[in-house]
C-alpha positions in Angstrom: -8.7 -28.9 -23.2 -6.3 -26.8 -21.1 -5.6 -28.0 -17.6 -4.7 -25.3 -15.0 -1.3 -25.8 -13.4 -0.8 -25.6 -9.7 2.1 -23.7 -8.1 3.7 -27.0 -7.1 4.2 -27.8 -10.7 6.2 -24.6 -11.2 8.5 -25.0 -8.2 11.0 -27.5 -9.8 11.0 -25.6 -13.1 11.8 -22.3 -11.5 14.4 -23.8 -9.1 16.2 -25.5 -12.1 16.0 -22.3 -14.2 17.5 -20.2 -11.3 19.9 -23.0 -10.1 18.5 -22.8 -6.5 17.0 -25.5 -4.2 13.4 -26.4 -4.6 12.9 -25.7 -0.9 14.0 -22.0 -1.3 11.5 -21.4 -4.2 8.7 -23.1 -2.2 9.6 -20.9 0.9 9.5 -17.7 -1.1 6.2 -18.6 -2.7 4.7 -19.5 0.7 6.0 -16.3 2.3 4.6 -14.2 -0.5 1.1 -15.7 -0.3 1.2 -15.6 3.5 1.9 -11.8 3.4 -0.9 -11.4 0.8 -3.4 -13.1 3.0 -2.2 -11.1 6.0 -2.6 -7.8 4.1 -6.1 -8.8 2.9 -7.3 -9.8 6.4 -5.5 -7.1 8.5 -7.8 -4.2 7.3 -4.9 -1.7 7.4 -5.4 -0.5 3.8 -8.5 0.4 1.8 -7.0 -1.0 -1.5 -4.6 -3.8 -2.1 -3.2 -4.5 -5.6 -1.9 -7.9 -6.5 -0.1 -8.1 -9.8 -1.9 -10.2 -12.4 -4.8 -10.7 -10.1 -6.3 -7.2 -9.6 -7.3 -4.7 -6.9 -9.1 -5.7 -3.7 -11.1 -2.7 -2.4 -12.9 -2.4 0.9 -16.6 -1.8 0.5 -17.6 1.3 2.5 -20.9 -0.1 3.6 -19.3 -3.3 4.9 -16.8 -1.2 6.8 -19.6 0.8 8.5 -21.4 -2.4 9.4 -18.3 -4.0 10.9 -17.4 -0.8 12.9 -21.0 -0.7 14.4 -20.8 -4.4 15.2 -17.4 -4.1 17.0 -18.4 -1.0 18.9 -21.6 -2.8 20.1 -19.6 -5.9 21.0 -16.9 -3.8 22.8 -19.6 -2.0 24.8 -21.4 -5.2 25.8 -18.2 -7.0 26.9 -16.6 -4.1 28.8 -17.9 -5.3 32.2 -16.8 -8.9 31.8 -13.7 -10.4 33.5 -10.1 -10.7 32.7 -10.5 -13.9 30.6 -12.0 -11.7 27.9 -9.2 -9.1 28.0 -7.3 -10.6 25.1 -10.5 -10.7 23.0 -11.2 -7.1 23.9 -7.8 -5.9 23.0 -8.1 -7.7 19.6 -11.5 -6.1 19.1 -10.1 -2.6 20.0 -7.2 -3.1 17.6 -9.6 -4.2 14.8 -11.8 -1.3 15.5 -8.9 1.2 15.3 -7.8 -0.4 12.1 -11.2 -0.2 10.6 -11.6 3.5 11.6 -8.2 4.3 10.1 -9.2 2.6 6.8 -12.4 4.6 6.8 -10.5 7.8 7.3 -8.2 6.9 4.4 -11.2 6.2 2.2 -12.7 9.5 3.2 -9.5 11.4 2.3 -9.3 9.4 -1.0 -12.9 10.4 -1.8 -12.2 14.1 -1.0 -9.1 13.9 -3.3 -11.2 12.4 -6.1 -13.9 15.1 -5.6 -11.2 17.8 -5.9 -9.9 16.3 -9.1 -13.4 16.1 -10.6 -14.1 19.7 -9.6 -10.7 20.9 -11.0 -11.4 19.1 -14.3 -14.8 20.7 -14.6 -13.4 24.2 -14.0 -10.6 23.7 -16.5 -13.0 22.4 -19.1 -15.3 25.5 -18.6 -12.3 27.8 -18.9 -11.1 26.2 -22.2 -14.5 26.6 -23.9 
């Protein structure tokens, strides 16, 4: 039976193959996955592709739910004191990011619709 390998098992092999310190290989791997996690959680893009793993796509209904939730939270906490200012700024930032992603998804949908329409028209003309 095959046993899956962990990244720690590859570090010495890659370091030896490239003639670089183990610590450098480990730092590069950690940095890469840190950036992947940051990209996935930041909600600044509607689609993120990770090689050999696949595409991660924002679901439009989850996006709408989260926008409604943050707008409601923002409205209810608007009157509270300064101790909530940092939380409010983070919420506003998240809300802006989500709305930007929604706009990108809308534009992408319009582009897809245009392509479909263009294909239909060219298929009708060819017949």
